[in-house]
C-alpha positions in Angstrom: -0.7 24.5 -1.1 2.5 22.6 -0.3 3.6 19.5 -2.1 5.9 17.0 -0.5 8.1 14.8 -2.6 9.3 11.4 -1.7 12.6 11.6 0.1 15.0 8.7 0.1 15.2 6.5 3.1 18.4 6.0 5.1 19.0 2.7 3.3 18.4 4.3 -0.1 20.7 7.3 0.8 23.5 4.9 1.5 23.3 3.6 -2.1 23.4 7.0 -3.7 26.9 7.7 -4.9 28.2 11.1 -3.8 30.0 13.0 -6.6 33.3 14.5 -5.5 32.6 17.5 -7.8 34.2 21.0 -7.4 32.2 23.4 -5.2 31.1 25.5 -8.2 29.9 22.6 -10.2 28.2 21.1 -7.1 26.1 24.2 -6.6 25.3 24.3 -10.3 23.9 20.7 -9.9 21.9 21.8 -6.9 20.6 24.9 -8.7 19.4 22.7 -11.6 17.6 20.2 -9.3 16.0 23.0 -7.3 14.8 24.7 -10.4 13.0 21.5 -11.4 11.5 21.2 -8.0 10.3 24.9 -8.1 8.5 24.3 -11.5 6.7 21.2 -10.2 5.4 22.8 -7.1 4.6 26.1 -8.8 2.3 24.5 -11.3 0.1 23.0 -8.6 -1.2 26.5 -7.7 -0.1 28.9 -10.4 -3.2 28.2 -12.6 -5.7 29.0 -9.8 -6.0 32.7 -10.4 -6.1 32.2 -14.1 -9.1 29.9 -14.1 -11.8 32.6 -14.8 -9.7 33.8 -17.7 -9.3 30.3 -19.0 -13.1 29.8 -18.7 -13.9 32.9 -20.7 -11.3 32.2 -23.4 -11.9 28.5 -23.9 -15.6 28.2 -22.9 -14.8 25.8 -20.1 -17.7 24.8 -17.8 -17.4 24.8 -14.0 -16.6 21.1 -14.2 -13.9 21.8 -16.8 -12.3 24.3 -14.5 -11.9 21.9 -11.7 -10.4 19.4 -14.1 -7.7 21.9 -15.0 -6.5 21.3 -11.5 -7.5 17.6 -11.1 -5.9 16.4 -14.4 -2.5 17.6 -13.1 -3.0 16.4 -9.5 -4.3 12.9 -10.3 -1.5 12.2 -12.9 1.1 13.7 -10.5 0.0 11.6 -7.5 -0.8 8.5 -9.4 2.6 8.1 -11.0 4.8 9.7 -8.3 5.9 6.4 -6.8 6.5 4.9 -10.2 8.7 8.0 -11.0 10.8 7.4 -7.9 11.4 3.8 -8.8 12.1 4.7 -12.5 14.9 7.1 -11.3 16.5 4.2 -9.3 16.4 1.8 -12.3 17.1 4.1 -15.3 19.3 6.7 -13.6 18.5 10.0 -11.9 19.9 12.2 -14.6 18.1 10.4 -17.4 14.9 10.4 -15.5 15.2 14.1 -14.5 15.8 15.1 -18.2 12.9 13.0 -19.4 10.5 14.3 -16.8 11.5 17.9 -17.3 11.4 17.6 -21.1 7.9 16.1 -20.9 6.7 18.7 -18.4 8.1 21.5 -20.6 6.5 20.2 -23.8 3.2 19.8 -22.1 3.4 23.3 -20.8 3.9 24.6 -24.4 0.9 22.5 -25.6 -1.3 23.8 -22.8 -0.3 27.4 -23.4 -1.2 27.1 -27.1 -4.4 25.1 -26.5 -7.4 26.3 -28.5 -10.0 24.0 -27.0 -10.8 23.0 -23.5 -10.0 19.3 -24.0 -6.6 20.2 -25.4 -5.8 22.1 -22.2 -6.9 19.2 -20.0 -4.8 16.7 -21.9 -1.8 19.0 -21.6 -2.3 19.4 -17.8 -2.5 15.6 -17.4 0.8 15.1 -19.4 2.3 17.9 -17.2 1.3 15.9 -14.1 3.0 12.8 -15.6 6.1 14.7 -16.3 6.1 16.2 -12.8 5.7 12.7 -11.3 8.8 11.5 -13.2 10.8 14.6 -12.4 10.0 15.4 -8.8 11.4 12.2 -7.0 14.7 12.7 -8.8 15.3 16.2 -7.5 16.1 15.5 -3.9 18.3 12.4 -4.6 20.3 14.5 -7.1 20.9 17.0 -4.4 22.0 14.4 -1.8 24.2 12.7 -4.4 26.0 15.9 -5.2 27.0 16.8 -1.6 28.7 14.6 1.0 27.1 14.3 4.5 27.7 17.1 6.8 27.0 20.9 7.0 27.2 21.3 3.2 24.5 18.7 2.6 22.4 20.4 5.3 22.7 23.7 3.5 21.9 22.0 0.2 18.8 20.2 1.5 17.7 23.5 3.2 18.0 25.2 -0.1 16.0 22.5 -1.9 13.3 22.7 0.8 13.1 26.5 0.7 12.8 26.6 -3.1 10.0 24.0 -3.0 8.1 26.0 -0.4 8.7 29.2 -2.3 7.1 27.6 -5.4 4.0 26.8 -3.6 3.7 30.2 -1.9 4.5 32.1 -5.1 2.0 30.3 -7.3 -0.9 32.7 -6.7 1.1 35.9 -7.1 3.0 34.7 -10.2 -0.2 33.4 -11.8 -2.0 36.7 -11.1 0.9 38.8 -12.4 1.2 36.9 -15.6 -2.5 36.8 -16.2 -2.9 40.6 -15.6 0.1 41.8 -17.5 0.0 39.3 -20.4 -2.8 36.6 -20.4 -3.6 33.3 -18.8 -1.5 31.3 -21.4 1.7 32.6 -19.9 1.1 30.8 -16.6 1.9 27.7 -18.7 4.2 29.2 -21.4 6.5 30.7 -18.7 7.7 27.1 -18.0 9.0 26.7 -21.6 12.1 29.1 -21.5 12.8 28.2 -17.9 12.5 24.5 -18.6 14.7 24.8 -21.7 17.5 26.5 -19.7 17.3 24.0 -16.8 17.4 21.1 -19.4 20.6 22.6 -20.9 22.2 23.1 -17.5 21.2 19.6 -16.3 22.6 18.0 -19.4 25.9 19.8 -18.8 26.2 19.6 -15.1 24.5 16.4 -13.8 26.3 13.1 -13.6 24.4 9.8 -13.8 23.7 7.8 -10.7 21.3 5.0 -9.9 20.5 2.4 -7.3 22.1 -0.8 -8.5 19.4 -3.1 -7.1 17.5 -4.9 -9.8 13.8 -3.9 -9.5 10.9 -3.9 -11.8 8.6 -1.0 -12.6 5.0 -1.7 -11.6 3.5 0.1 -14.6 0.2 -1.8 -14.4 -0.3 -0.7 -10.8 0.4 3.0 -11.6 -2.0 2.9 -14.6 -4.8 1.2 -12.6 -4.7 3.4 -9.5 -4.5 6.6 -11.6 -7.3 5.5 -14.0 -9.5 4.3 -11.1 -9.3 7.5 -9.2 -9.8 9.6 -12.4 -12.9 7.6 -13.3 -14.3 7.8 -9.8 -13.7 11.6 -9.7 -15.4 12.0 -13.0 -18.4 10.0 -11.8 -18.8 12.2 -8.8 -18.7 15.3 -11.0 -21.4 13.7 -13.3 -23.9 13.7 -10.5 -24.3 17.4 -10.9 -25.7 17.0 -14.5 -27.2 13.5 -14.5 -28.0 12.6 -10.9 -26.8 9.6 -8.9 -28.8 6.9 -10.7 -28.0 7.8 -14.4 -25.8 5.6 -16.4 -23.5 8.5 -17.1 -22.8 8.6 -13.3 -22.9 5.0 -12.4 -20.6 3.7 -15.2 -17.6 5.8 -14.2 -18.2 5.4 -10.5 -18.4 1.6 -10.8 -15.7 1.5 -13.4 -13.4 3.5 -11.1 -14.1 1.2 -8.1 -13.5 -1.8 -10.3 -10.1 -0.5 -11.4 -9.2 0.3 -7.8 -10.2 -3.2 -6.8 -8.1 -4.6 -9.6 -5.2 -2.4 -8.5 -5.5 -4.0 -5.0 -5.3 -7.5 -6.5 -2.3 -6.6 -8.7 -0.4 -5.1 -5.7 -1.1 -8.3 -3.7 0.4 -10.5 -6.4 3.2 -8.6 -8.0 6.8 -9.2 -6.8 7.7 -5.5 -6.7 4.4 -3.6 -6.0 4.0 0.1 -6.3 2.2 0.2 -3.0 2.9 -2.9 -0.8 -0.3 -3.6 1.0 1.6 -5.1 3.9 2.4 -1.6 5.0 -1.2 -0.9 5.8 -1.1 -3.5 8.6 0.6 -0.7 10.6 -2.0 1.3 12.4 0.1 4.4 12.2 0.5 4.1 8.4 -3.2 3.3 7.7 -4.6 5.9 10.1 -2.2 8.7 8.9 -2.9 8.1 5.2 -6.7 8.1 5.7 -6.6 11.2 7.8 -4.2 12.9 5.4 -6.6 12.2 2.5 -9.4 13.9 4.3 -7.2 16.8 5.2 -6.0 17.2 1.6 -9.6 17.0 0.3 -10.4 20.2 2.2 -7.2 22.1 1.6 -7.1 21.6 -2.2 -10.7 22.8 -2.6 -10.0 25.8 -0.4 -7.6 27.4 -2.9 -10.1 26.8 -5.8 -13.1 28.3 -4.0 -11.2 31.3 -2.5 -9.8 32.2 -6.0 -13.1 32.0 -7.8 -14.9 33.8 -4.9 -12.4 36.7 -5.0 -12.7 37.1 -8.8 -16.3 36.1 -9.6 -18.0 37.7 -6.6 -15.7 40.4 -5.1 -14.5 41.5 -8.5 -10.8 41.1 -7.8 -8.4 41.1 -10.8 -6.2 38.0 -11.1 -3.2 39.9 -9.7 -5.3 41.2 -6.7 -6.6 37.7 -6.1 -3.0 36.3 -6.1 -1.9 39.0 -3.7 -4.9 38.5 -1.4 -4.0 34.8 -0.9 -0.3 35.4 -0.1 -0.9 35.6 3.7 -2.7 32.2 3.5 0.3 30.7 1.6 2.7 32.1 4.2 0.5 30.7 7.0 0.7 27.1 5.8 4.5 27.4 5.8 4.4 28.9 9.3 2.2 26.1 10.6 4.5 23.5 9.1 7.5 25.2 10.8 5.9 25.5 14.2 4.5 21.9 14.2 7.8 20.1 15.2 8.2 22.4 18.3 4.6 21.8 19.4 4.9 18.1 18.8 7.8 17.9 21.2 5.6 19.4 23.9 2.1 18.2 23.2 2.6 15.1 21.1 2.0 14.4 17.4 -1.5 13.2 17.8 -2.7 16.3 19.8 -1.0 18.7 17.3 -2.6 16.9 14.4 -6.1 17.1 16.0 -5.5 20.7 17.1 -4.5 21.7 13.5 -7.6 20.0 12.1 -9.8 21.9 14.5 -8.1 25.2 13.7 -8.6 24.6 10.0 -12.2 23.6 10.6 -12.8 26.9 12.5 -11.4 28.7 9.5 -13.6 26.8 7.1 -16.6 27.6 9.3 -15.7 31.3 9.3 -15.3 31.3 5.5 -18.7 29.7 5.1 -20.2 33.0 6.4 -18.9 34.9 3.3 -21.2 37.5 1.7 -21.5 39.1 -1.7 -20.0 42.4 -0.5 -17.6 41.1 2.1 -14.5 43.0 3.1 -11.0 41.6 2.7 -10.1 41.2 6.4 -13.2 39.2 7.4 -13.9 37.2 4.2 -10.4 36.3 2.9 -7.5 37.3 5.2 -8.8 36.1 8.6 -10.4 32.8 7.6 -7.6 32.0 5.0 -4.9 32.4 7.6 -6.7 30.3 10.1 -7.5 27.5 7.5 -3.9 27.3 6.2 -2.2 27.6 9.6 -4.3 24.6 10.8 -3.5 22.6 7.6 0.2 23.2 8.1 0.0 22.2 11.8 -1.9 19.0 11.0 0.0 17.8 7.9 3.5 17.6 9.5 2.6 15.3 12.5 0.5 13.1 10.1 3.5 12.6 7.8 5.8 11.9 10.8 3.4 9.4 12.3 3.1 7.6 8.9 6.8 7.1 8.6 7.2 6.2 12.2 4.9 3.2 11.6 7.2 1.7 8.9 10.4 -0.2 9.0 13.5 2.0 8.3 13.9 0.4 4.9 10.3 1.4 3.9 10.5 5.0 5.1 11.0 6.4 1.6 8.2 4.4 0.2 5.8 5.4 3.0 6.8 9.0 2.5 5.7 8.7 -1.1 2.5 7.1 0.0 1.5 10.0 2.3 2.2 12.4 -0.5 0.0 10.4 -2.8 -2.8 10.2 -0.2 -2.8 14.0 0.2 -2.8 14.8 -3.5 -5.4 12.1 -4.4 -7.6 13.1 -1.5 -7.3 16.7 -2.7 -8.4 15.8 -6.3 -11.4 13.7 -5.1 -12.3 16.4 -2.5 -12.3 19.1 -5.1 -14.6 16.9 -7.3 -17.0 16.4 -4.3 -17.1 19.9 -3.0 -17.4 21.4 -6.5 -20.4 19.2 -7.1 -21.8 20.2 -3.8 -21.4 23.9 -4.7 -22.9 23.4 -8.2 -25.9 21.6 -6.8 -26.7 24.8 -4.8 -26.1 27.3 -7.5 -27.9 25.3 -10.2 -26.0 26.9 -13.0 -26.7 30.5 -11.9 -24.0 33.1 -12.3 -25.7 35.5 -9.9 -23.2 36.5 -7.2 -25.7 35.7 -4.4 -26.2 32.2 -5.8 -22.5 31.7 -6.2 -21.8 32.7 -2.6 -24.5 30.3 -1.4 -22.8 27.4 -3.3 -19.3 28.3 -2.1 -20.5 28.6 1.5 -22.1 25.2 1.3 -18.9 23.7 0.1 -17.0 25.3 3.0 -19.5 23.9 5.5 -19.0 20.4 4.1 -15.2 21.1 4.3 -15.7 22.0 7.9 -17.3 18.6 8.5 -14.4 16.8 6.8 -11.9 18.5 9.0 -13.8 17.8 12.1 -13.7 14.1 11.0 -9.9 14.5 10.7 -9.7 15.7 14.3 -11.8 12.8 15.5 -9.8 10.2 13.6 -6.6 11.8 14.9 -7.7 11.4 18.5 -9.3 7.9 18.2 -7.2 6.1 15.6 -3.7 7.5 15.4 -1.3 5.7 17.8 0.1 7.8 20.6 3.2 5.6 21.2 5.1 6.7 18.1 8.4 8.3 18.7 8.4 12.1 18.6 11.0 14.2 16.9 13.6 16.0 18.9 12.7 19.7 19.6 15.6 20.8 17.3 14.5 18.6 14.5 12.6 20.8 12.1 11.0 19.7 8.9 11.0 22.3 6.2 7.7 22.7 4.3 8.0 20.6 1.2 10.6 18.2 2.8 9.4 14.7 3.5 10.1 13.5 7.1 12.4 10.5 7.5 11.8 7.6 9.8 12.5 8.5 13.4 16.1 8.2 14.5 17.6 8.0 18.0 19.3 11.4 17.5 18.5 14.4 15.4 19.7 14.5 11.8 21.2 17.9 10.8 19.7 17.6 7.4 16.3 18.1 8.9 17.2 21.3 10.8 
């Protein structure tokens, strides 16, 4: 699973002071920022292979397991735009230190949790810390290095480290769970976070955007609370049905909070998500399509992990190793996408990627209780994630191409939020679909039937992505130059007349 972080627009970059630091100090600054980015991306996926161990130790239900993932994702996505604005107002160093400190403290609390609810609260606070920390990492890197080849290398390093964090999550989680126990997938952040905090305090210099802007805290709270309540209501349908009060109250409450969020954004002077941006067909279509794409891809990691361990009997380390080819495939798809876009167009590549991913989901839905690795994990996993990588890059490019240059950074953050929020809601829906088929049974045959049904629904979501791409996305958006590559984890900038070396 890759996580993109809001990159500064060209206008915002011009306001970021560049520190004329010595080369050694400059690369120490870059190392600190990259380490923070690595931790944020790693913790999206590192807990996946530890979920069965968490369940056995803390007595978590299937619903509780998915909230170990959702609590982090919803808080991360819901407060990400607010975190980027906070860095501009209060200073990037101060925001970086606060976000990393909160993230590290929450990791310690999660690793020491004795009850399921303690772990879920810690994961939510982790997500909040990540939302504060992540937007500051790239602006710190660009502030430390003047434009030119050195900045290109610095941004390339930042991109590679972020991509490595996503790809390494399964392996690191499996290794720590097998050799130690599941708690270390969270506790490992504590010594690393402490070292990065010390280095950042010594090496980073303060910088901020001098423009006077307000924090839209009500907007962030409303959108995060609304989506969390709505996701909880979906999950409740498994136990209570659609007409029970336990289901309807959170569903209606979540919709009410999201409606109130829309009103607040329409009236506030400095909205978290300016609604005017959705007047652009490219912005609205790309965000909706990205939400559907994310809803399938996030759930894929969850179901592949529990299938490998609960049905095939893999150890956590074996499950992590088994999913490495899938992690590499999403990076490869993201790398190939710009070249293909130059030849076939962004819309066609997005549709083709969604169709490829749908084929992988359909293949995965044929899983069996005694399936072999090549046909039940390797082949479909590579196909699913290669397609997701191919689809995500043109969707992000199309979204930013539909915005004014001054709004590019904000729209980049919105496409990140759409992907992550779609993933959280998709996991809630597909987990509920699977649970409705298994009916609480732990028999491997029943589990496979539930997982297979979830993958069939995911196939339908991705086919919808392909249809939306072909019918709704505009084809007149400017395409990137063939040499203009976007690294996985790096957010695309608004299209420019000539290639930017920082994107290569």
